[in-house]
DRENPA-3360 file (N, C-alpha, C; in nm, 2 decimals, always signed):
BEGIN
1 = MSGEYDDL = -0.71/+0.48/+2.53/-0.78/+0.57/+2.43/-0.66/+0.63/+2.35 ~ -0.53/+0.64/+2.42/-0.43/+0.71/+2.33/-0.39/+0.64/+2.21 ~ -0.38/+0.50/+2.21/-0.36/+0.43/+2.09/-0.47/+0.44/+1.99 ~ -0.60/+0.45/+2.04/-0.71/+0.47/+1.95/-0.70/+0.60/+1.87 ~ -0.67/+0.70/+1.96/-0.66/+0.83/+1.90/-0.55/+0.84/+1.81 ~ -0.43/+0.78/+1.84/-0.33/+0.77/+1.75/-0.35/+0.72/+1.61 ~ -0.43/+0.59/+1.63/-0.47/+0.54/+1.50/-0.55/+0.61/+1.42 ~ -0.67/+0.69/+1.49/-0.75/+0.78/+1.42/-0.67/+0.88/+1.35;
9 = KRRMDGAI = -0.57/+0.94/+1.42/-0.49/+1.05/+1.36/-0.41/+0.99/+1.23 ~ -0.35/+0.87/+1.26/-0.27/+0.83/+1.15/-0.37/+0.79/+1.02 ~ -0.49/+0.74/+1.05/-0.59/+0.72/+0.94/-0.63/+0.84/+0.86 ~ -0.65/+0.96/+0.95/-0.68/+1.07/+0.89/-0.56/+1.15/+0.81 ~ -0.44/+1.11/+0.86/-0.32/+1.18/+0.79/-0.31/+1.10/+0.65 ~ -0.35/+0.96/+0.65/-0.36/+0.89/+0.53/-0.45/+0.94/+0.43 ~ -0.57/+0.98/+0.47/-0.65/+1.05/+0.39/-0.60/+1.17/+0.32 ~ -0.53/+1.25/+0.41/-0.48/+1.38/+0.35/-0.35/+1.36/+0.25;
17 = AAFKHDLA = -0.28/+1.26/+0.28/-0.16/+1.22/+0.19/-0.22/+1.17/+0.05 ~ -0.33/+1.10/+0.06/-0.38/+1.06/-0.07/-0.45/+1.17/-0.14 ~ -0.51/+1.27/-0.06/-0.56/+1.40/-0.12/-0.44/+1.48/-0.19 ~ -0.34/+1.49/-0.11/-0.21/+1.56/-0.17/-0.15/+1.48/-0.30 ~ -0.16/+1.35/-0.30/-0.11/+1.29/-0.42/-0.21/+1.32/-0.54 ~ -0.33/+1.31/-0.50/-0.43/+1.35/-0.62/-0.42/+1.49/-0.67 ~ -0.39/+1.59/-0.57/-0.37/+1.72/-0.63/-0.25/+1.73/-0.71 ~ -0.15/+1.65/-0.67/-0.02/+1.66/-0.75/-0.03/+1.61/-0.88;
25 = SLRTGRAS = -0.13/+1.54/-0.90/-0.15/+1.48/-1.04/-0.24/+1.58/-1.13 ~ -0.27/+1.69/-1.07/-0.35/+1.78/-1.15/-0.25/+1.89/-1.22 ~ -0.26/+1.90/-1.34/-0.17/+2.00/-1.42/-0.20/+2.14/-1.38 ~ -0.10/+2.21/-1.37/-0.11/+2.35/-1.34/-0.05/+2.44/-1.45 ~ +0.00/+2.39/-1.55/+0.08/+2.47/-1.64/+0.23/+2.44/-1.66 ~ +0.27/+2.39/-1.55/+0.41/+2.36/-1.54/+0.44/+2.20/-1.56 ~ +0.52/+2.16/-1.63/+0.56/+2.01/-1.65/+0.61/+1.96/-1.51 ~ +0.56/+1.84/-1.48/+0.61/+1.76/-1.38/+0.58/+1.61/-1.40;
33 = SNLLDAIQ = +0.69/+1.53/-1.36/+0.68/+1.39/-1.39/+0.57/+1.32/-1.31 ~ +0.51/+1.38/-1.20/+0.40/+1.32/-1.13/+0.27/+1.34/-1.19 ~ +0.27/+1.42/-1.30/+0.14/+1.44/-1.37/+0.08/+1.30/-1.43 ~ +0.17/+1.22/-1.46/+0.14/+1.09/-1.52/+0.13/+0.98/-1.43 ~ +0.15/+1.00/-1.29/+0.14/+0.90/-1.20/+0.02/+0.81/-1.18 ~ -0.09/+0.88/-1.20/-0.22/+0.82/-1.19/-0.26/+0.74/-1.32 ~ -0.18/+0.75/-1.43/-0.20/+0.67/-1.56/-0.18/+0.52/-1.54 ~ -0.28/+0.44/-1.57/-0.25/+0.29/-1.57/-0.25/+0.24/-1.71;
41 = VQAYGTTM = -0.16/+0.14/-1.73/-0.13/+0.09/-1.88/-0.17/-0.04/-1.88 ~ -0.24/-0.08/-1.98/-0.26/-0.23/-2.00/-0.14/-0.29/-2.06 ~ -0.07/-0.38/-1.97/+0.06/-0.43/-2.02/+0.07/-0.57/-1.96 ~ +0.11/-0.67/-2.04/+0.13/-0.80/-2.02/+0.01/-0.88/-1.95 ~ -0.11/-0.85/-2.01/-0.21/-0.90/-1.95/-0.27/-0.86/-1.82 ~ -0.22/-0.74/-1.77/-0.27/-0.66/-1.65/-0.27/-0.52/-1.67 ~ -0.32/-0.45/-1.55/-0.30/-0.32/-1.56/-0.19/-0.26/-1.46 ~ -0.10/-0.19/-1.50/+0.00/-0.14/-1.41/+0.03/+0.02/-1.43;
49 = PINQVANV = +0.08/+0.08/-1.33/+0.12/+0.23/-1.32/+0.22/+0.25/-1.45 ~ +0.22/+0.36/-1.50/+0.30/+0.40/-1.63/+0.44/+0.39/-1.58 ~ +0.50/+0.42/-1.45/+0.60/+0.41/-1.41/+0.68/+0.28/-1.40 ~ +0.59/+0.17/-1.43/+0.64/+0.03/-1.42/+0.68/-0.02/-1.56 ~ +0.64/+0.06/-1.67/+0.66/+0.02/-1.80/+0.75/+0.12/-1.88 ~ +0.77/+0.24/-1.81/+0.85/+0.35/-1.88/+0.91/+0.44/-1.78 ~ +1.00/+0.52/-1.82/+1.09/+0.62/-1.73/+1.02/+0.76/-1.78 ~ +0.96/+0.83/-1.68/+0.90/+0.96/-1.70/+1.00/+1.08/-1.66;
57 = SVPEPRMI = +1.03/+1.17/-1.75/+1.12/+1.29/-1.71/+1.06/+1.40/-1.77 ~ +1.11/+1.51/-1.72/+1.09/+1.65/-1.76/+1.21/+1.73/-1.81 ~ +1.23/+1.72/-1.94/+1.34/+1.78/-2.01/+1.35/+1.92/-2.02 ~ +1.22/+1.98/-2.03/+1.20/+2.12/-2.06/+1.07/+2.17/-1.96 ~ +1.05/+2.28/-1.93/+0.94/+2.33/-1.85/+0.80/+2.30/-1.89 ~ +0.78/+2.29/-2.03/+0.66/+2.27/-2.09/+0.66/+2.13/-2.17 ~ +0.74/+2.03/-2.14/+0.75/+1.90/-2.21/+0.77/+1.80/-2.10 ~ +0.70/+1.69/-2.13/+0.72/+1.56/-2.06/+0.77/+1.47/-2.16;
65 = SVSVWDKS = +0.87/+1.38/-2.10/+0.93/+1.28/-2.20/+0.91/+1.15/-2.12 ~ +0.84/+1.03/-2.20/+0.84/+0.92/-2.15/+0.91/+0.81/-2.23 ~ +1.01/+0.75/-2.17/+1.09/+0.65/-2.24/+1.04/+0.51/-2.20 ~ +0.97/+0.45/-2.31/+0.91/+0.31/-2.28/+1.02/+0.21/-2.29 ~ +1.03/+0.11/-2.19/+1.14/+0.02/-2.19/+1.11/-0.10/-2.29 ~ +0.98/-0.13/-2.32/+0.97/-0.24/-2.41/+0.90/-0.19/-2.53 ~ +0.96/-0.20/-2.65/+0.91/-0.14/-2.77/+0.76/-0.17/-2.80 ~ +0.72/-0.30/-2.77/+0.60/-0.36/-2.79/+0.49/-0.28/-2.71;
73 = MVGAVDRA = +0.52/-0.21/-2.60/+0.42/-0.14/-2.51/+0.41/+0.01/-2.56 ~ +0.47/+0.06/-2.64/+0.46/+0.20/-2.68/+0.31/+0.23/-2.72 ~ +0.26/+0.15/-2.80/+0.11/+0.18/-2.84/+0.02/+0.19/-2.70 ~ +0.04/+0.09/-2.62/-0.04/+0.08/-2.51/-0.01/+0.21/-2.42 ~ +0.10/+0.24/-2.40/+0.14/+0.37/-2.32/+0.08/+0.49/-2.38 ~ +0.08/+0.50/-2.52/+0.04/+0.61/-2.60/-0.12/+0.63/-2.57 ~ -0.19/+0.52/-2.59/-0.34/+0.50/-2.56/-0.38/+0.54/-2.44 ~ -0.31/+0.49/-2.33/-0.33/+0.52/-2.19/-0.33/+0.66/-2.16;
81 = IRESNLGF = -0.22/+0.73/-2.22/-0.19/+0.88/-2.20/-0.30/+0.96/-2.27 ~ -0.35/+0.91/-2.40/-0.46/+0.98/-2.47/-0.59/+0.97/-2.38 ~ -0.61/+0.85/-2.34/-0.75/+0.82/-2.27/-0.76/+0.87/-2.13 ~ -0.65/+0.94/-2.08/-0.64/+0.96/-1.94/-0.72/+1.08/-1.90 ~ -0.79/+1.16/-1.97/-0.87/+1.27/-1.95/-0.79/+1.40/-1.90 ~ -0.65/+1.39/-1.92/-0.56/+1.49/-1.88/-0.53/+1.59/-2.00 ~ -0.60/+1.56/-2.12/-0.59/+1.66/-2.24/-0.44/+1.66/-2.30 ~ -0.37/+1.54/-2.29/-0.24/+1.54/-2.36/-0.25/+1.46/-2.49;
89 = NPIVDGTN = -0.16/+1.50/-2.59/-0.15/+1.44/-2.71/+0.00/+1.40/-2.74 ~ +0.03/+1.27/-2.70/+0.19/+1.25/-2.72/+0.22/+1.23/-2.86 ~ +0.36/+1.26/-2.87/+0.42/+1.25/-3.01/+0.51/+1.13/-3.00 ~ +0.48/+1.04/-3.07/+0.56/+0.90/-3.06/+0.69/+0.93/-3.16 ~ +0.80/+0.88/-3.10/+0.93/+0.90/-3.16/+1.01/+0.77/-3.11 ~ +0.98/+0.65/-3.18/+1.05/+0.53/-3.16/+1.00/+0.47/-3.03 ~ +1.08/+0.45/-2.92/+1.04/+0.41/-2.79/+1.00/+0.53/-2.70 ~ +1.04/+0.65/-2.74/+1.01/+0.77/-2.67/+0.87/+0.83/-2.70;
97 = LRIPLPEL = +0.82/+0.88/-2.60/+0.68/+0.97/-2.63/+0.72/+1.12/-2.57 ~ +0.71/+1.22/-2.65/+0.71/+1.35/-2.61/+0.58/+1.42/-2.59 ~ +0.55/+1.46/-2.48/+0.42/+1.53/-2.44/+0.43/+1.68/-2.41 ~ +0.40/+1.76/-2.53/+0.41/+1.89/-2.51/+0.29/+1.95/-2.42 ~ +0.31/+2.04/-2.32/+0.20/+2.09/-2.25/+0.15/+2.21/-2.30 ~ +0.03/+2.20/-2.35/-0.04/+2.34/-2.40/-0.07/+2.44/-2.30 ~ -0.08/+2.56/-2.33/-0.12/+2.65/-2.22/-0.27/+2.62/-2.17 ~ -0.29/+2.63/-2.05/-0.43/+2.60/-2.01/-0.51/+2.71/-2.05;
105 = NEQRRKEL = -0.62/+2.68/-2.10/-0.74/+2.79/-2.12/-0.83/+2.80/-2.01 ~ -0.90/+2.91/-2.01/-0.99/+2.93/-1.90/-1.08/+2.82/-1.86 ~ -1.14/+2.76/-1.97/-1.24/+2.63/-1.95/-1.17/+2.52/-1.89 ~ -1.05/+2.49/-1.93/-0.97/+2.37/-1.87/-0.93/+2.40/-1.73 ~ -0.90/+2.51/-1.70/-0.87/+2.56/-1.57/-0.99/+2.55/-1.48 ~ -1.10/+2.59/-1.51/-1.23/+2.57/-1.44/-1.25/+2.42/-1.42 ~ -1.22/+2.33/-1.53/-1.25/+2.20/-1.51/-1.15/+2.13/-1.40 ~ -1.04/+2.17/-1.41/-0.94/+2.13/-1.31/-0.98/+2.17/-1.16;
113 = VKISHGYA = -1.02/+2.30/-1.15/-1.07/+2.33/-1.02/-1.19/+2.25/-0.98 ~ -1.28/+2.20/-1.07/-1.40/+2.13/-1.04/-1.34/+2.00/-1.00 ~ -1.25/+1.93/-1.07/-1.19/+1.80/-1.03/-1.12/+1.80/-0.89 ~ -1.05/+1.92/-0.86/-0.98/+1.93/-0.72/-1.07/+1.94/-0.62 ~ -1.20/+2.00/-0.64/-1.31/+2.01/-0.54/-1.37/+1.87/-0.52 ~ -1.37/+1.78/-0.63/-1.42/+1.64/-0.61/-1.31/+1.57/-0.53 ~ -1.19/+1.60/-0.54/-1.09/+1.52/-0.47/-1.10/+1.56/-0.33 ~ -1.12/+1.69/-0.30/-1.11/+1.75/-0.17/-1.25/+1.68/-0.09;
121 = ENARVAVR = -1.35/+1.69/-0.16/-1.48/+1.60/-0.10/-1.45/+1.47/-0.07 ~ -1.39/+1.39/-0.15/-1.35/+1.26/-0.13/-1.27/+1.26/+0.01 ~ -1.17/+1.34/+0.02/-1.09/+1.34/+0.13/-1.16/+1.37/+0.27 ~ -1.26/+1.48/+0.24/-1.34/+1.51/+0.37/-1.43/+1.38/+0.41 ~ -1.49/+1.31/+0.31/-1.57/+1.20/+0.36/-1.48/+1.10/+0.41 ~ -1.35/+1.07/+0.36/-1.27/+0.97/+0.42/-1.24/+1.02/+0.58 ~ -1.21/+1.14/+0.61/-1.19/+1.18/+0.74/-1.32/+1.17/+0.83 ~ -1.42/+1.20/+0.76/-1.56/+1.18/+0.84/-1.58/+1.04/+0.88;
129 = HVRRDGMD = -1.55/+0.95/+0.79/-1.56/+0.81/+0.81/-1.47/+0.77/+0.92 ~ -1.35/+0.81/+0.94/-1.25/+0.78/+1.04/-1.33/+0.83/+1.18 ~ -1.36/+0.95/+1.17/-1.44/+1.02/+1.28/-1.55/+0.93/+1.34 ~ -1.63/+0.88/+1.24/-1.74/+0.80/+1.27/-1.70/+0.67/+1.35 ~ -1.58/+0.61/+1.28/-1.53/+0.49/+1.35/-1.48/+0.52/+1.50 ~ -1.42/+0.64/+1.52/-1.37/+0.66/+1.65/-1.48/+0.70/+1.75 ~ -1.60/+0.77/+1.69/-1.71/+0.78/+1.78/-1.78/+0.66/+1.82 ~ -1.80/+0.57/+1.72/-1.86/+0.44/+1.74/-1.77/+0.36/+1.84;
137 = FLKKAEKD = -1.65/+0.37/+1.84/-1.56/+0.30/+1.94/-1.59/+0.37/+2.07 ~ -1.59/+0.49/+2.09/-1.63/+0.55/+2.22/-1.77/+0.52/+2.27 ~ -1.85/+0.52/+2.19/-1.99/+0.49/+2.23/-1.99/+0.35/+2.27 ~ -1.94/+0.25/+2.22/-1.92/+0.11/+2.26/-1.84/+0.09/+2.39 ~ -1.73/+0.18/+2.39/-1.66/+0.16/+2.53/-1.73/+0.21/+2.64 ~ -1.82/+0.33/+2.63/-1.91/+0.38/+2.72/-2.01/+0.26/+2.77 ~ -2.08/+0.21/+2.67/-2.19/+0.12/+2.69/-2.12/+0.00/+2.77 ~ -2.00/-0.06/+2.73/-1.94/-0.16/+2.79/-1.89/-0.14/+2.93;
145 = GDISEDDH = -1.89/+0.00/+2.97/-1.84/+0.04/+3.09/-1.70/+0.05/+3.11 ~ -1.62/+0.06/+2.99/-1.47/+0.08/+3.00/-1.44/+0.23/+3.02 ~ -1.53/+0.33/+2.98/-1.50/+0.46/+3.01/-1.65/+0.53/+3.07 ~ -1.61/+0.63/+3.14/-1.73/+0.71/+3.21/-1.79/+0.80/+3.10 ~ -1.92/+0.84/+3.14/-1.98/+0.94/+3.04/-1.90/+1.06/+3.02 ~ -1.83/+1.12/+3.13/-1.76/+1.24/+3.11/-1.63/+1.22/+3.02 ~ -1.58/+1.10/+3.06/-1.46/+1.06/+2.97/-1.50/+1.05/+2.81 ~ -1.61/+0.98/+2.80/-1.68/+0.98/+2.65/-1.68/+1.12/+2.60;
153 = RKRSDQVQ = -1.75/+1.20/+2.67/-1.76/+1.33/+2.62/-1.63/+1.41/+2.59 ~ -1.55/+1.39/+2.68/-1.41/+1.46/+2.66/-1.34/+1.40/+2.53 ~ -1.34/+1.27/+2.52/-1.27/+1.21/+2.41/-1.34/+1.23/+2.28 ~ -1.48/+1.24/+2.29/-1.55/+1.28/+2.16/-1.51/+1.42/+2.12 ~ -1.49/+1.51/+2.22/-1.45/+1.65/+2.18/-1.31/+1.64/+2.12 ~ -1.22/+1.56/+2.16/-1.09/+1.55/+2.10/-1.09/+1.50/+1.96 ~ -1.18/+1.39/+1.93/-1.20/+1.34/+1.81/-1.24/+1.44/+1.70 ~ -1.36/+1.53/+1.76/-1.42/+1.62/+1.67/-1.31/+1.74/+1.65;
161 = KLTDEMIS = -1.24/+1.77/+1.74/-1.12/+1.87/+1.73/-1.02/+1.82/+1.61 ~ -0.98/+1.70/+1.63/-0.90/+1.64/+1.52/-0.96/+1.65/+1.39 ~ -1.07/+1.61/+1.39/-1.14/+1.61/+1.26/-1.16/+1.75/+1.20 ~ -1.20/+1.86/+1.27/-1.20/+1.98/+1.24/-1.07/+2.04/+1.18 ~ -0.96/+1.99/+1.24/-0.81/+2.03/+1.21/-0.79/+1.97/+1.07 ~ -0.82/+1.85/+1.06/-0.81/+1.78/+0.92/-0.89/+1.82/+0.82 ~ -1.01/+1.87/+0.84/-1.10/+1.93/+0.73/-1.04/+2.06/+0.70 ~ -0.99/+2.13/+0.79/-0.93/+2.28/+0.77/-0.80/+2.26/+0.69;
169 = TIDHLLSD = -0.73/+2.15/+0.71/-0.61/+2.12/+0.62/-0.64/+2.11/+0.48 ~ -0.75/+2.02/+0.46/-0.79/+1.99/+0.34/-0.84/+2.11/+0.26 ~ -0.92/+2.21/+0.33/-0.96/+2.32/+0.27/-0.84/+2.42/+0.24 ~ -0.73/+2.41/+0.31/-0.64/+2.50/+0.30/-0.55/+2.45/+0.17 ~ -0.54/+2.33/+0.16/-0.46/+2.26/+0.04/-0.53/+2.29/-0.07 ~ -0.67/+2.28/-0.08/-0.75/+2.30/-0.19/-0.75/+2.44/-0.23 ~ -0.76/+2.54/-0.14/-0.76/+2.68/-0.19/-0.62/+2.72/-0.25 ~ -0.51/+2.66/-0.18/-0.37/+2.68/-0.24/-0.37/+2.62/-0.38;
177 = KEAEIMQV = -0.42/+2.51/-0.41/-0.42/+2.44/-0.54/-0.50/+2.52/-0.64 ~ -0.62/+2.57/-0.60/-0.71/+2.65/-0.69/-0.63/+2.76/-0.73 ~ -0.57/+2.83/-0.63/-0.48/+2.96/-0.68/-0.38/+2.93/-0.78 ~ -0.31/+2.81/-0.75/-0.21/+2.77/-0.84/-0.26/+2.73/-0.99 ~ -0.38/+2.67/-1.00/-0.43/+2.64/-1.11/-0.50/+2.77/-1.21 ~ -0.55/+2.85/-1.13/-0.61/+2.98/-1.19/-0.49/+3.10/-1.21 ~ -0.39/+3.07/-1.17/-0.27/+3.15/-1.20/-0.24/+3.16/-1.35 ~ -0.23/+3.27/-1.42/-0.21/+3.27/-1.55/-0.05/+3.31/-1.58;
% end
């Protein structure tokens, strides 16, 4: 069971890592190059992340700079940024795009909090799916006679405890991000 428990923990940790990545893409008022990580650009007949067609940097606290490597891709990168639902309006300057970060108004802050709640719920669901897989495995192992009923109960409690810890971590990360977003 130790191997299965480690696998469950690894999968739950993966869900939390994905949640942290989603939270990092939410804007809080400070420029960060990972704000654009989730943006996908239509390039060369396929969709690819923005960091595969351009270099993203932060020259100033409230400015993001995107240097597109291929001049023919500037329009596609500009379009992808505008359509990303992040509220950015890039300024095109040759193969560079400058993205000034406007102050977040109260309405946009509330929208970002709402989005972060959605990300948190997705992470909770992912953790619960992993929990369900673990419980199903234990149920099958007991049915097949591989573990006793007492073992099943003990290990189920371990899986539930791990799940509760992960959900608590998600809630903690969410409350930290909410405070960061709502900070004026």
